[in-house]
C-alpha positions as CSV (number, residue, x, y, z in Angstrom):
1,M,26.1,29.8,4.5
2,L,24.7,28.0,7.6
3,L,21.3,29.6,7.0
4,F,21.2,28.4,3.4
5,L,22.3,24.9,4.6
6,D,19.5,25.1,7.2
7,W,17.0,25.8,4.4
8,F,18.5,22.9,2.3
9,G,18.2,20.5,5.3
10,T,14.6,21.6,5.8
11,A,13.8,20.9,2.1
12,V,15.5,17.5,2.2
13,F,13.8,16.4,5.4
14,A,10.4,17.5,3.9
15,I,11.1,15.4,0.8
16,T,11.8,12.3,2.9
17,G,8.7,12.9,4.9
18,A,6.6,13.3,1.7
19,L,8.0,10.1,0.2
20,V,7.1,8.1,3.3
21,A,3.6,9.6,3.2
22,R,3.3,8.6,-0.4
23,E,4.4,5.1,0.4
24,K,1.4,5.0,2.8
25,R,-0.8,6.3,0.0
26,M,-1.8,9.5,1.8
27,D,-3.5,12.3,-0.1
28,L,-1.8,15.6,-0.8
29,F,-2.8,17.1,2.5
30,G,-1.4,14.1,4.4
31,V,1.8,14.4,2.3
32,V,2.2,18.1,3.3
33,V,1.5,17.4,7.0
34,V,4.0,14.6,7.3
35,A,6.6,16.5,5.3
36,L,6.3,19.5,7.6
37,V,6.4,17.3,10.7
38,T,9.6,15.7,9.4
39,A,11.3,19.0,8.5
40,L,10.2,21.0,11.5
41,G,9.4,18.6,14.3
42,G,12.9,18.2,15.8
43,G,13.5,21.9,16.0
44,T,10.1,22.6,17.4
45,I,10.5,20.2,20.3
46,R,13.9,21.6,21.0
47,D,12.6,25.2,21.1
48,L,9.7,24.1,23.4
49,I,12.1,22.4,25.8
50,L,14.4,25.4,25.8
51,Q,11.5,27.8,26.2
52,R,12.5,29.7,23.1
53,E,10.4,31.2,20.4
54,I,9.7,28.4,17.9
55,F,11.9,29.0,14.9
56,W,9.2,28.6,12.2
57,V,6.9,31.0,14.0
58,V,9.7,33.7,14.0
59,D,10.5,33.0,10.3
60,E,7.7,31.6,8.1
61,I,10.1,30.7,5.3
62,Y,10.7,27.3,6.9
63,I,7.0,26.5,6.5
64,W,6.9,27.6,2.9
65,I,10.1,25.6,2.1
66,G,8.5,22.5,3.6
67,I,5.2,23.0,1.7
68,L,6.9,23.6,-1.6
69,A,9.2,20.6,-1.2
70,A,6.2,18.4,-0.3
71,I,4.1,19.5,-3.3
72,L,7.0,19.1,-5.7
73,T,7.8,15.7,-4.3
74,F,4.1,14.6,-4.6
75,V,4.2,15.6,-8.3
76,V,7.7,14.3,-9.2
77,A,7.3,11.0,-7.2
78,H,4.4,10.0,-9.5
79,L,6.9,10.2,-12.4
80,N,9.4,8.0,-10.5
81,L,12.1,10.7,-10.9
82,L,13.5,10.6,-7.3
83,P,16.5,8.2,-7.1
84,R,17.0,6.8,-3.6
85,R,20.8,7.0,-3.3
86,P,21.2,10.8,-3.9
87,L,18.3,11.4,-1.6
88,L,20.1,9.4,1.2
89,I,23.2,11.5,0.7
90,A,21.3,14.8,0.8
91,D,19.5,13.6,3.9
92,A,23.0,12.9,5.5
93,F,23.9,16.6,4.8
94,G,20.7,17.7,6.4
95,L,21.4,15.5,9.4
96,S,24.8,17.1,9.9
97,V,23.5,20.7,9.6
98,F,20.6,20.1,12.0
99,T,22.9,18.5,14.5
100,V,25.2,21.5,14.6
101,I,22.3,24.0,14.7
102,G,20.7,22.1,17.6
103,V,23.9,22.1,19.6
104,Q,24.5,25.8,18.9
105,T,21.0,26.6,19.9
106,G,21.3,24.7,23.2
107,L,24.6,26.3,24.2
108,A,23.3,29.8,23.2
109,S,20.3,29.1,25.6
110,G,22.7,28.5,28.5
111,V,22.2,24.8,29.0
112,T,25.0,22.4,30.0
113,P,27.1,20.7,27.4
114,L,25.2,17.4,27.9
115,I,21.9,19.0,27.3
116,A,23.3,20.8,24.3
117,V,24.3,17.5,22.8
118,I,20.8,16.1,23.4
119,M,19.4,19.1,21.7
120,G,21.6,18.5,18.7
121,V,20.5,14.9,18.4
122,M,16.9,15.9,19.0
123,T,16.9,18.6,16.3
124,A,18.4,16.2,13.8
125,T,16.3,13.1,14.4
126,F,13.0,13.7,16.2
127,G,11.2,15.0,13.1
128,G,11.9,11.7,11.4
129,M,10.8,9.8,14.5
130,I,7.5,11.6,14.6
131,R,7.1,11.0,10.8
132,D,7.6,7.2,11.3
133,L,5.2,7.0,14.2
134,L,2.5,8.9,12.2
135,S,3.1,6.5,9.3
136,N,2.9,3.4,11.6
137,R,6.5,2.4,11.0
138,I,9.3,1.5,13.4
139,P,11.3,4.7,13.7
140,L,14.3,4.7,11.3
141,I,16.7,5.7,14.0
142,L,15.9,2.6,16.0
143,H,16.7,0.0,13.5
144,S,18.6,1.3,10.4
145,E,22.2,2.2,9.7
146,L,23.9,4.6,12.1
147,Y,21.7,7.7,12.2
148,A,21.1,9.1,15.6
149,T,24.5,7.8,16.6
150,A,26.2,9.9,13.9
151,A,24.4,12.9,15.2
152,L,25.4,12.1,18.8
153,C,29.1,11.8,17.8
154,G,29.0,15.1,15.8
155,A,27.2,16.9,18.6
156,T,29.7,15.6,21.2
157,V,32.7,16.7,19.0
158,Y,31.2,20.2,18.8
159,V,31.0,20.5,22.6
160,L,34.5,19.1,23.1
161,L,35.9,21.7,20.7
162,A,35.0,24.5,23.1
163,N,38.3,26.3,22.6
164,A,38.2,26.2,18.8
165,S,36.8,29.0,16.7
166,P,33.1,28.8,15.9
167,E,33.8,28.1,12.2
168,W,36.1,25.2,12.9
169,R,33.7,23.7,15.5
170,M,30.9,23.8,13.0
171,L,33.0,22.4,10.2
172,I,34.5,19.5,12.2
173,A,31.3,18.5,14.0
174,A,29.3,18.6,10.7
175,T,32.0,16.6,9.0
176,V,32.1,13.9,11.7
177,T,28.3,13.6,11.5
178,L,28.3,13.5,7.7
179,G,31.2,11.1,7.5
180,L,29.7,8.6,9.9
181,R,26.3,8.7,8.2
182,L,27.8,8.3,4.7
183,A,30.0,5.5,5.9
184,A,27.0,3.8,7.4
185,I,25.1,4.1,4.2
186,R,28.0,2.8,2.2
187,W,29.0,-0.2,4.4
188,N,25.7,-0.8,6.2
189,W,27.1,0.1,9.6
190,S,24.7,-0.3,12.5
191,L,24.7,-0.9,16.2
192,P,24.1,-4.4,17.5
193,V,20.5,-5.5,17.3
194,T,18.4,-7.4,19.7
195,L,18.2,-11.1,18.8
196,A,14.8,-12.6,18.4
197,P,14.0,-15.0,21.3
198,A,14.3,-18.7,20.5
199,N,11.1,-20.7,20.1
200,V,10.3,-22.6,23.3
């Protein structure tokens, strides 16, 4: 089940990347590149830091899922058939899955709980950050509704539930991440923002 959710998250993140690339009027190649960076970027950086084999090198299906999602998005987006709200909800599911996978990967690699939490947040959010930087946008996680914070809370819960069964740890941590992100979307929750300086 977690593997299929991982594939689902990869597809959803690729779609969001493709949509951003389309907003910037990139060609099909650019759409595919940005989609792949969004879907695979966080996990790639995680694996490099942990000195593991990069997951999409070991299993090429992640590349094909990203490419297919990007091409379909490129075609469908021209028909304006991608409603924003359901996509945000799907993205929230992807965020929760990637958070759990990132924490699990960190702990399995023998790092401390703190580093494992960072790996969870990184896996879930860094692909989107790279996407936004490539698209000349302020990264979403720095100014929008709770996003990285939701991943941080979910990853922390996973680490704190060290005595629980693996299934319950995954379920509870993913639920916390998902719940916070969906609540942030529904009620526009966000952290305090920096106020613009007054004119002198």
